[in-house]
C-alpha positions as CSV (number, residue, x, y, z in Angstrom):
1,M,0.0,0.0,0.0
2,P,1.4,3.5,-0.8
3,I,2.7,5.6,2.1
4,E,0.2,8.3,1.2
5,A,-2.7,5.9,1.7
6,R,-1.4,4.7,5.0
7,Y,-0.9,8.2,6.2
8,A,-4.4,9.1,5.2
9,E,-5.8,6.2,7.2
10,L,-4.0,7.3,10.4
11,P,-6.5,9.8,11.6
12,G,-9.4,7.4,11.2
13,A,-7.6,4.6,13.0
14,M,-6.6,6.9,15.9
15,A,-10.1,8.4,16.1
16,A,-11.6,4.9,16.2
17,G,-9.3,3.9,19.1
18,C,-10.1,7.0,21.1
19,E,-13.8,6.6,20.4
20,R,-13.8,3.3,22.3
21,M,-12.4,5.1,25.4
22,V,-15.3,7.5,25.5
23,H,-17.6,6.8,28.5
24,P,-20.7,4.8,27.6
25,S,-23.0,7.4,29.4
26,V,-22.2,10.0,26.7
27,H,-24.7,9.6,23.9
28,E,-24.8,12.9,22.1
29,R,-22.7,12.9,18.9
30,S,-21.1,16.3,19.6
31,D,-20.3,15.4,23.2
32,R,-18.7,12.2,22.1
33,E,-16.7,14.0,19.5
34,R,-15.3,16.5,22.0
35,Q,-14.4,13.8,24.5
36,R,-12.8,11.7,21.8
37,R,-10.6,14.5,20.6
38,F,-9.7,15.5,24.2
39,I,-8.6,12.0,25.0
40,G,-6.6,11.8,21.8
41,V,-4.8,15.1,22.5
42,M,-4.0,14.1,26.1
43,L,-2.7,10.7,25.0
44,A,-0.5,12.2,22.3
45,A,0.8,15.3,24.2
46,P,3.3,13.5,26.4
47,F,5.1,12.1,23.3
48,F,5.4,15.6,21.9
49,A,6.6,16.9,25.2
50,A,9.2,14.2,25.4
51,G,10.7,15.4,22.1
52,A,10.6,19.0,23.2
53,A,12.3,18.2,26.5
54,V,15.6,18.1,24.7
55,T,15.5,21.8,25.0
56,L,15.7,21.6,28.7
57,V,18.9,19.5,28.5
58,T,20.6,22.1,26.3
59,S,19.5,24.9,28.6
60,G,21.5,23.4,31.5
61,M,18.7,21.5,33.4
62,G,20.5,18.2,33.1
63,A,19.3,14.7,32.3
64,A,17.8,14.0,35.7
65,V,15.5,17.1,35.6
66,T,14.6,16.4,32.0
67,M,13.6,12.8,32.7
68,A,11.5,14.0,35.7
69,A,9.8,16.4,33.4
70,I,9.1,13.7,30.9
71,F,7.6,11.3,33.4
72,A,5.5,14.1,34.9
73,A,4.1,15.0,31.5
74,F,3.2,11.4,30.8
75,G,1.7,10.8,34.3
76,L,-0.4,14.0,34.4
77,C,-1.6,13.9,30.8
78,W,-2.6,10.2,30.9
79,F,-4.2,10.7,34.3
80,V,-6.5,13.4,32.9
81,A,-7.3,11.3,29.8
82,L,-8.3,8.3,31.9
83,L,-10.2,10.5,34.3
84,V,-12.4,11.7,31.4
85,A,-12.7,8.1,30.0
86,A,-13.8,6.8,33.4
87,T,-16.3,9.5,34.4
88,G,-17.4,11.0,31.1
89,K,-17.1,14.5,32.5
90,M,-14.9,17.3,31.2
91,A,-15.9,20.1,33.6
92,V,-12.9,19.5,35.8
93,A,-10.5,17.9,33.3
94,G,-10.6,20.8,30.8
95,P,-9.4,23.5,33.2
96,I,-6.8,21.2,34.6
97,A,-5.5,20.5,31.1
98,L,-5.3,24.2,30.2
99,T,-3.5,25.0,33.4
100,M,-1.0,22.3,32.8
101,A,-0.5,23.4,29.2
102,A,0.1,27.0,30.2
103,L,2.7,26.2,32.9
104,A,4.5,23.7,30.6
105,L,4.5,26.1,27.7
106,G,5.8,28.9,29.8
107,G,8.6,26.8,31.1
108,L,9.5,25.5,27.7
109,I,9.7,28.9,26.1
110,G,11.9,30.2,29.0
111,A,14.1,27.1,28.7
112,A,14.5,27.8,24.9
113,G,15.7,31.3,25.4
114,G,12.5,33.4,25.6
115,L,10.1,34.9,23.1
116,S,12.9,35.3,20.5
117,S,13.2,31.5,20.2
118,P,11.1,29.6,17.5
119,V,9.7,27.6,20.4
120,A,7.5,30.6,21.3
121,M,5.5,29.9,18.2
122,L,3.9,27.1,20.2
123,A,1.8,29.7,21.9
124,L,-0.5,29.3,18.8
125,A,-1.0,25.6,19.8
126,L,-3.1,26.3,22.9
127,P,-6.0,28.2,21.2
128,F,-5.9,25.8,18.2
129,E,-6.0,22.7,20.4
130,A,-8.8,24.2,22.5
131,W,-10.8,25.0,19.4
132,W,-10.0,21.5,17.9
133,I,-11.4,19.9,21.0
134,G,-14.4,22.2,21.9
135,A,-15.3,23.2,18.3
136,S,-16.5,26.6,19.6
137,R,-15.3,30.2,19.7
138,R,-15.5,30.1,23.5
139,A,-13.1,27.2,23.7
140,A,-10.6,29.0,21.4
141,L,-10.8,32.1,23.7
142,W,-10.0,30.0,26.7
143,G,-7.0,28.6,24.8
144,A,-5.8,32.1,23.8
145,A,-6.1,33.2,27.5
146,S,-4.0,30.2,28.5
147,A,-1.4,31.1,25.8
148,I,-1.2,34.7,27.1
149,I,-0.7,33.4,30.7
150,A,2.1,31.1,29.4
151,I,3.9,34.1,27.7
152,A,3.5,36.1,30.9
153,L,4.9,33.4,33.0
154,Q,7.9,32.6,30.9
155,P,10.1,35.5,32.2
156,L,9.4,34.4,35.8
157,S,10.7,30.9,35.1
158,A,14.3,32.3,35.2
159,A,13.8,33.1,38.8
160,F,13.1,29.5,39.7
161,L,15.0,27.5,37.0
162,P,18.7,27.8,36.1
163,F,18.5,29.1,32.6
164,A,21.7,31.0,32.6
165,D,23.1,29.0,29.8
166,A,19.9,29.1,27.7
167,H,20.6,30.2,24.1
168,I,18.7,30.1,20.8
169,A,19.6,27.3,18.4
170,A,18.6,26.6,14.8
171,W,17.3,23.1,15.7
172,H,14.6,24.8,18.0
173,W,12.6,25.1,14.8
174,L,12.0,21.4,14.9
175,V,9.7,21.7,17.9
176,P,7.0,24.0,16.3
177,L,7.6,22.2,13.0
178,A,6.7,18.8,14.6
179,W,3.5,20.3,16.0
180,A,2.7,21.8,12.6
181,L,3.0,18.4,11.0
182,T,0.2,17.1,13.2
183,L,-2.1,19.7,11.7
184,I,-2.0,18.1,8.3
185,P,-3.9,14.8,9.0
186,R,-6.2,16.5,11.4
187,I,-7.2,19.2,9.0
188,S,-7.7,16.6,6.3
189,A,-9.9,14.6,8.6
190,F,-11.8,17.7,9.5
191,R,-12.4,18.4,5.8
192,G,-13.5,14.9,5.3
193,T,-15.9,15.2,8.2
194,V,-17.4,18.4,6.8
195,G,-17.6,16.9,3.3
196,A,-19.3,13.8,4.8
197,A,-21.9,15.9,6.6
198,D,-24.4,15.3,3.8
199,T,-23.7,11.6,4.0
200,V,-24.2,11.5,7.7
201,D,-27.4,13.5,7.4
202,A,-28.5,11.1,4.7
203,G,-27.6,8.3,7.0
204,E,-29.7,9.8,9.8
205,R,-32.6,10.2,7.4
206,L,-32.1,6.7,6.1
207,E,-32.2,5.5,9.7
208,D,-35.5,7.2,10.2
209,I,-36.9,5.5,7.1
210,I,-35.6,2.0,7.5
211,D,-35.0,0.0,10.6
212,A,-31.2,-0.2,10.4
213,V,-27.9,0.7,12.1
214,I,-25.9,3.3,10.2
215,L,-22.1,3.3,10.7
216,R,-19.2,5.2,9.3
217,V,-16.1,3.0,8.8
218,A,-12.6,3.8,7.7
219,R,-10.8,2.1,4.8
220,H,-9.9,-1.1,6.8
221,G,-13.2,-1.4,8.7
222,E,-12.5,0.6,11.8
223,V,-15.9,2.0,12.9
224,M,-15.8,5.7,13.5
225,D,-19.3,6.2,14.8
226,A,-22.6,4.2,14.9
227,S,-26.2,5.4,15.0
228,A,-28.4,5.0,18.1
229,K,-30.4,2.2,16.4
230,A,-27.6,-0.2,17.6
231,R,-29.3,-0.1,21.0
232,T,-32.5,-1.6,19.7
233,L,-31.4,-3.8,16.8
234,L,-28.1,-5.1,18.2
235,K,-28.8,-4.6,21.9
236,L,-25.5,-2.9,22.1
237,P,-24.4,0.7,22.9
238,P,-23.0,2.4,19.8
239,E,-19.6,3.0,21.4
240,L,-19.0,-0.8,21.7
241,L,-19.0,-1.0,17.9
242,S,-16.2,1.7,17.5
243,G,-12.8,0.7,16.3
244,T,-12.7,-3.1,15.8
245,G,-15.8,-3.6,17.9
246,L,-18.0,-4.6,14.9
247,F,-15.3,-6.9,13.4
248,D,-14.7,-8.7,16.7
249,R,-18.4,-9.6,16.8
250,V,-18.6,-10.9,13.2
251,H,-18.7,-14.7,13.0
252,L,-15.3,-16.2,12.1
253,S,-16.5,-17.9,8.9
254,D,-18.0,-14.5,7.7
255,R,-14.9,-12.3,8.4
256,V,-13.3,-13.2,5.0
257,S,-16.3,-12.0,3.1
258,Y,-16.5,-8.8,5.2
259,L,-12.8,-8.0,4.5
260,S,-13.2,-8.9,0.8
261,A,-16.1,-6.4,0.6
262,L,-13.9,-3.7,2.2
263,A,-11.1,-4.5,-0.3
264,D,-13.6,-4.0,-3.1
265,M,-14.7,-0.7,-1.8
266,R,-11.0,0.5,-1.5
267,D,-10.5,-0.6,-5.1
268,G,-13.3,1.7,-6.2
269,A,-16.5,-0.2,-5.9
270,L,-19.6,2.0,-5.3
271,S,-21.4,-0.5,-3.0
272,R,-21.3,-4.1,-1.8
273,H,-24.0,-6.3,-0.3
274,L,-23.5,-9.4,1.9
275,E,-24.9,-11.3,4.8
276,L,-23.1,-11.5,8.2
277,R,-23.7,-13.3,11.4
278,I,-23.0,-11.0,14.3
279,R,-22.7,-12.0,18.0
280,L,-25.2,-10.2,20.1
281,P,-25.4,-10.1,24.0
282,Q,-26.2,-13.5,25.5
283,S,-29.9,-14.3,25.7
284,G,-29.6,-17.2,28.1
285,A,-30.0,-19.9,25.4
286,Q,-28.3,-23.1,26.3
287,N,-27.1,-26.0,24.2
288,G,-27.6,-29.6,24.9
289,H,-24.7,-29.7,27.5
290,G,-26.2,-27.0,29.7
291,L,-23.6,-24.3,28.4
292,V,-24.7,-20.9,27.3
293,A,-24.5,-20.8,23.5
294,D,-23.1,-18.0,21.4
295,N,-26.0,-15.7,20.3
296,Y,-25.1,-15.2,16.6
297,Q,-27.9,-13.6,14.5
298,P,-27.9,-13.0,10.7
299,F,-27.9,-9.5,9.3
300,A,-27.9,-7.9,5.9
301,L,-25.0,-5.5,5.3
302,E,-24.6,-2.9,2.6
303,L,-21.4,-0.8,2.1
304,M,-21.7,2.4,0.2
305,R,-19.3,5.1,-0.9
306,G,-20.0,8.8,-0.2
307,E,-20.1,11.2,-3.1
308,D,-17.4,13.6,-1.7
309,Q,-15.0,11.2,0.0
310,S,-13.1,8.0,-0.8
311,D,-11.7,6.9,2.6
312,V,-14.8,6.8,4.7
313,F,-17.6,4.4,3.9
314,T,-21.2,4.2,5.0
315,L,-22.3,0.8,6.3
316,V,-26.0,0.0,6.6
317,L,-26.7,-3.0,8.9
318,R,-30.2,-4.4,9.2
319,Q,-31.9,-7.6,10.0
320,N,-32.3,-10.2,7.3
321,D,-36.1,-9.9,6.7
322,E,-36.5,-13.5,5.5
323,T,-34.5,-14.9,8.4
324,A,-36.4,-12.8,10.8
325,R,-39.7,-14.1,9.4
326,L,-38.5,-17.7,9.6
327,R,-37.3,-17.1,13.2
328,E,-40.7,-15.6,14.1
329,E,-42.5,-18.6,12.5
330,L,-40.2,-21.0,14.4
331,A,-40.9,-19.2,17.7
332,Q,-44.7,-19.5,17.0
333,A,-44.3,-23.2,16.1
334,N,-42.3,-23.8,19.3
335,E,-45.1,-22.1,21.3
336,T,-47.7,-24.2,19.6
337,A,-45.7,-27.4,20.2
338,A,-45.2,-26.5,23.8
339,A,-48.9,-25.9,24.3
340,A,-49.6,-29.2,22.6
341,E,-47.1,-31.0,24.9
342,V,-48.9,-29.5,27.9
343,A,-52.3,-30.6,26.5
344,K,-50.9,-34.1,25.8
345,G,-49.6,-34.3,29.4
346,R,-52.9,-33.3,30.8
347,F,-54.8,-35.7,28.5
348,L,-52.6,-38.6,29.5
349,A,-53.0,-37.8,33.2
350,V,-56.8,-37.8,32.8
351,V,-56.6,-41.0,30.8
352,S,-54.4,-42.6,33.4
353,H,-56.8,-41.8,36.2
354,E,-60.0,-42.7,34.2
355,L,-58.6,-46.0,32.9
356,R,-56.5,-47.4,35.8
357,T,-59.3,-47.3,38.3
358,P,-61.9,-49.4,36.4
359,L,-59.2,-51.6,34.9
360,N,-57.9,-52.5,38.4
361,A,-61.5,-53.3,39.4
362,I,-62.1,-55.4,36.3
363,I,-58.8,-57.4,36.8
364,G,-59.5,-57.8,40.6
365,F,-63.1,-59.1,40.1
366,S,-62.1,-61.3,37.2
367,D,-59.5,-63.0,39.5
368,M,-62.2,-63.5,42.1
369,L,-64.5,-65.1,39.6
370,L,-61.8,-67.3,38.1
371,H,-61.1,-68.7,41.6
372,E,-64.8,-69.5,42.0
373,M,-64.9,-67.8,45.3
374,F,-68.7,-67.3,45.1
375,G,-69.6,-70.6,43.4
376,A,-68.7,-72.7,40.5
377,F,-69.6,-71.9,36.9
378,K,-72.4,-73.8,35.3
379,D,-70.8,-73.7,31.9
380,P,-67.0,-74.1,31.2
381,R,-67.3,-71.3,28.6
382,Q,-68.2,-68.9,31.4
383,K,-64.8,-69.4,33.1
384,E,-63.0,-69.1,29.7
385,Y,-64.7,-65.8,29.0
386,V,-63.8,-64.5,32.4
387,G,-60.2,-65.4,31.8
388,L,-60.3,-63.5,28.5
389,V,-61.7,-60.5,30.3
390,R,-58.9,-60.6,32.9
391,D,-56.2,-61.0,30.2
392,S,-57.6,-58.2,28.2
393,G,-57.7,-55.9,31.2
394,Q,-54.1,-56.7,32.1
395,H,-53.0,-56.1,28.5
396,L,-54.8,-52.7,28.4
397,L,-53.3,-51.7,31.8
398,A,-49.8,-52.5,30.5
399,V,-50.4,-50.4,27.4
400,V,-51.5,-47.4,29.5
401,T,-48.5,-47.8,31.8
402,S,-46.1,-47.9,28.7
403,I,-47.7,-44.9,27.2
404,L,-47.2,-42.9,30.4
405,D,-43.7,-44.1,30.8
406,V,-42.7,-43.1,27.2
407,S,-44.4,-39.7,27.6
408,R,-42.6,-39.0,30.8
409,I,-39.2,-39.9,29.2
410,E,-39.9,-37.6,26.2
411,S,-40.9,-34.7,28.4
412,G,-37.9,-35.2,30.8
413,A,-40.2,-35.9,33.7
414,Y,-39.1,-39.5,34.2
415,A,-37.1,-39.6,37.4
416,T,-34.4,-42.3,37.9
417,E,-33.1,-43.3,41.3
418,P,-29.8,-45.1,40.8
419,E,-28.7,-47.5,43.4
420,P,-26.0,-50.3,43.5
421,F,-27.4,-53.8,43.0
422,R,-26.2,-57.1,41.6
423,F,-27.2,-57.4,37.9
424,I,-27.8,-61.1,38.2
425,E,-30.7,-60.3,40.6
426,A,-32.5,-58.3,37.8
427,V,-31.9,-61.2,35.4
428,D,-33.3,-63.8,37.9
429,M,-36.4,-61.7,38.4
430,C,-37.0,-61.3,34.7
431,Q,-36.4,-65.0,34.1
432,S,-39.0,-65.9,36.8
433,M,-41.6,-63.6,35.3
434,M,-41.0,-64.8,31.7
435,R,-40.6,-68.5,32.4
436,L,-44.3,-69.4,32.0
437,Q,-44.6,-67.4,28.8
438,A,-41.6,-69.2,27.4
439,Q,-42.8,-72.6,28.5
440,A,-46.2,-72.0,26.8
441,K,-44.3,-71.9,23.4
442,D,-41.7,-74.5,24.4
443,I,-38.9,-71.9,24.2
444,D,-35.7,-72.6,26.0
445,L,-35.0,-69.4,28.1
446,Q,-31.3,-69.4,29.0
447,T,-28.9,-67.1,30.8
448,Q,-25.1,-66.5,30.2
449,I,-24.0,-64.1,32.9
450,A,-20.3,-63.8,33.2
451,P,-18.9,-64.0,36.8
452,D,-17.4,-60.5,36.5
453,A,-20.8,-58.9,35.8
454,G,-21.0,-57.9,39.4
455,D,-22.8,-54.8,40.7
456,I,-24.1,-51.9,38.7
457,N,-25.2,-48.4,39.9
458,A,-28.5,-47.9,38.1
459,D,-32.2,-47.6,38.6
460,R,-33.2,-51.2,39.4
461,R,-36.8,-50.8,38.2
462,A,-35.6,-49.3,34.9
463,V,-33.1,-52.1,34.3
464,Q,-35.7,-54.7,35.1
465,Q,-38.1,-53.0,32.7
466,M,-35.5,-53.1,29.9
467,L,-34.9,-56.9,30.4
468,I,-38.6,-57.7,30.6
469,N,-39.5,-55.8,27.5
470,L,-36.6,-57.3,25.5
471,V,-37.2,-60.8,26.6
472,S,-41.0,-60.4,26.1
473,N,-40.4,-59.3,22.5
474,A,-37.9,-62.1,21.9
475,I,-40.4,-64.7,23.1
476,K,-43.2,-63.1,21.2
477,F,-41.4,-63.2,17.8
478,T,-39.7,-66.5,18.2
479,P,-41.4,-69.6,16.8
480,D,-42.3,-72.5,19.1
481,G,-39.2,-74.6,20.1
482,G,-36.8,-71.7,19.6
483,D,-34.1,-70.3,22.0
484,V,-33.9,-67.0,23.9
485,V,-30.6,-66.2,25.7
486,V,-29.9,-63.4,28.2
487,G,-26.2,-62.6,28.6
488,A,-24.0,-60.1,30.3
489,K,-20.3,-59.3,30.8
490,R,-18.2,-56.3,32.0
491,I,-15.9,-54.5,29.5
492,G,-13.9,-51.8,31.2
493,S,-16.1,-49.4,33.1
494,R,-19.3,-50.5,31.3
495,L,-21.7,-53.5,31.6
496,H,-22.8,-55.0,28.3
497,F,-25.9,-57.2,28.4
498,W,-27.8,-58.6,25.5
499,V,-31.0,-60.6,24.6
500,R,-30.5,-63.0,21.6
501,D,-33.3,-65.0,20.0
502,T,-33.7,-67.4,17.1
503,G,-36.9,-65.6,15.9
504,I,-38.1,-64.2,12.6
505,G,-35.5,-61.4,12.4
506,I,-35.8,-57.9,11.0
507,A,-35.7,-57.0,7.3
508,E,-33.6,-54.1,6.1
509,E,-36.5,-51.9,5.1
510,D,-38.0,-52.3,8.6
511,F,-35.0,-50.9,10.5
512,A,-36.2,-47.3,9.9
513,N,-39.3,-47.9,12.1
514,L,-37.6,-49.6,14.9
515,G,-38.0,-47.9,18.2
516,K,-40.7,-45.4,17.1
517,P,-43.7,-45.3,19.4
518,F,-46.8,-47.0,18.1
519,M,-44.9,-48.4,15.1
520,Q,-44.7,-52.2,14.5
521,I,-43.0,-54.2,11.8
522,Q,-45.8,-55.6,9.7
523,N,-45.5,-59.0,8.1
524,D,-47.6,-62.1,7.9
525,Y,-46.1,-63.4,11.2
526,T,-46.2,-60.3,13.3
527,R,-49.8,-59.5,12.5
528,R,-50.8,-62.5,14.6
529,F,-49.5,-60.8,17.8
530,E,-50.9,-57.9,19.7
531,G,-48.8,-54.9,20.6
532,T,-48.4,-51.2,20.4
533,G,-44.8,-50.9,19.4
534,L,-44.0,-49.1,22.7
535,G,-41.7,-51.8,24.2
536,L,-38.5,-51.0,22.3
537,S,-39.2,-47.2,22.4
538,L,-39.5,-47.4,26.2
539,V,-36.2,-49.4,26.4
540,K,-34.4,-46.8,24.3
541,G,-35.6,-44.0,26.4
542,L,-34.5,-45.8,29.6
543,V,-31.1,-46.5,28.1
544,A,-30.7,-42.8,27.2
545,L,-31.6,-41.8,30.8
546,H,-28.7,-44.0,32.0
547,E,-26.3,-42.5,29.3
548,G,-26.0,-45.9,27.7
549,T,-26.1,-47.2,24.2
550,M,-28.2,-49.8,22.4
551,S,-27.4,-51.7,19.2
552,I,-29.5,-54.2,17.2
553,E,-28.2,-56.9,15.0
554,S,-30.6,-59.0,13.0
555,M,-31.0,-61.2,9.9
556,P,-34.4,-62.2,8.5
557,G,-35.1,-65.8,9.5
558,E,-32.1,-66.2,11.7
559,G,-32.9,-64.1,14.8
560,T,-32.1,-60.8,16.5
561,T,-29.6,-59.7,19.1
562,V,-30.3,-56.5,21.1
563,T,-27.2,-55.3,23.1
564,I,-27.2,-52.6,25.7
565,S,-24.2,-50.9,27.3
566,L,-24.5,-49.0,30.6
567,P,-21.9,-47.3,32.7
568,V,-21.2,-49.3,35.8
569,S,-20.7,-46.3,38.0
570,G,-24.1,-44.8,36.9
571,P,-25.1,-41.8,34.9
572,K,-23.1,-38.5,35.5
573,G,-26.2,-36.4,35.5
574,R,-25.9,-34.8,32.0
575,P,-29.3,-34.0,30.5
576,A,-30.6,-36.7,28.2
577,N,-32.2,-35.9,24.9
578,P,-35.1,-38.3,24.5
579,T,-36.2,-36.9,21.2
580,G,-32.8,-37.6,19.6
581,V,-32.7,-41.0,21.2
582,L,-35.9,-42.2,19.6
583,T,-34.5,-41.7,16.1
584,M,-31.6,-44.0,15.3
585,P,-29.6,-44.1,12.0
586,V,-29.6,-47.3,10.1
587,T,-26.1,-48.6,9.3
588,R,-24.7,-51.9,8.2
589,A,-22.2,-53.6,10.5
590,K,-18.7,-53.5,9.0
591,G,-17.1,-56.9,8.6
592,D,-20.2,-59.0,9.1
593,R,-19.7,-62.0,7.0
594,N,-23.3,-63.3,7.4
595,G,-24.7,-60.0,6.1
596,S,-26.6,-59.2,9.3
597,L,-27.9,-55.7,9.8
598,R,-26.9,-53.4,12.7
599,K,-28.6,-50.5,14.2
600,T,-27.1,-48.3,16.9
601,A,-28.6,-45.8,19.3
């Protein structure tokens, strides 16, 4: 880049840096401009004073006094600048700065040899700097008064400082010349600001017409000022966008396109349009791990070039209308879904109460009749019908219980109570409950529990429910005379247990429906059996609550193996995601020679 271009960018870069130091309580553009310039002058003044302090050395003050003067200049000037940045008030800082400047200038002129020295030309600096900061005639008059005081004090400095050896040298011209050079970029920037007045006014009018944030940016994207709409659209004070504030909030993947647009503008493009994701203040949204997620929102950005300037661009930042509409529709859909979820919960609670009470009565009275407690049946068919009534009632009660369990898991209301217990005890309980069902179909129900299975920290009732549902499904879909095996072994810090059968197996096209509530695999064999398709869905939900995994391997006509892996030490308490658990991707097992299918959750 040419030196002229870099030099032209310097005022904008310095202004953007000072803008970020202005106190957030200052909102008026004119007040912010005054404080920004005041801070800039007070930060730069010590460096100029350090260069001018060489005059003190040549006048006989010595290196020690010169270094003390330099440190005093840095300390006092930066203290005043930080005071304004911290409080936002210049009522006290302004007079202090003028007093310091008058005393320092008087001493400097006296050290350089008096009014006949070229250093005396610095008396013009005080009214100019005061006008530059205050942008008013009153400020210039106060600066002129300070300069007069400095000139009046310079003869008195000889009475307090040893200036006997002071003499005028040709290199004293370097001091006022250095200050004069600082006027060039500032006057150029001032002209650019005046020339951009129409653009700023147009921006303000544009802000009144459209709902957008209007910013003025330098060649490399340093924000010089931002409109007040930033408080409503971005939820940010405008001063936080100054300097690199906007760029720091652009999403990493969008920064390249933003810089490319700026490069095109520098190369002469009249305008550029692009979309950016900008990080806004956190709204409390959390991700699946309980951490606060970054609040990035999409915005449409338009860069425009002013008519009378080439180094300051106008940036219009507004919400992406289409994205905003979709976000609003999504919010409405979420509210509708939440309301439907609440309604479903209430409906299930009512159904539970209304069905369980009569079902328990039906089952209880049916048992009494079957035991012929009040007399024998006159016809054997009467006892058979009563048995069918009891079996139907028990089946319906199990369906209602499964529906409620699945609903509680999906809503996150299913509470687990982990406790240590021996896994073999849960297997024995399942085997005793399923033995009669297996014997009715002449199915050999076996167990293969490894000696190292040991204890597991889990919800005993949930683990028993997993085993019962898996074994019940295995027996249901295994032809007469088949085998069902329950096995378990420990691998590292996890307990793996499985239920393997020699049943009908699962076809590849049916894997997509496995585990979905109220979905059953339909074929000529399974149509003969009752069921709601809730068993496997309930097992998957319980596995997820324990932070475990479940896999299914099957081959049509050869059987199915369902394997579950649970942490031995119990779940760590991370929030489960039942919705995600109930949808498992279908994949083929790698390296299976028999071509069996595998599905993992």
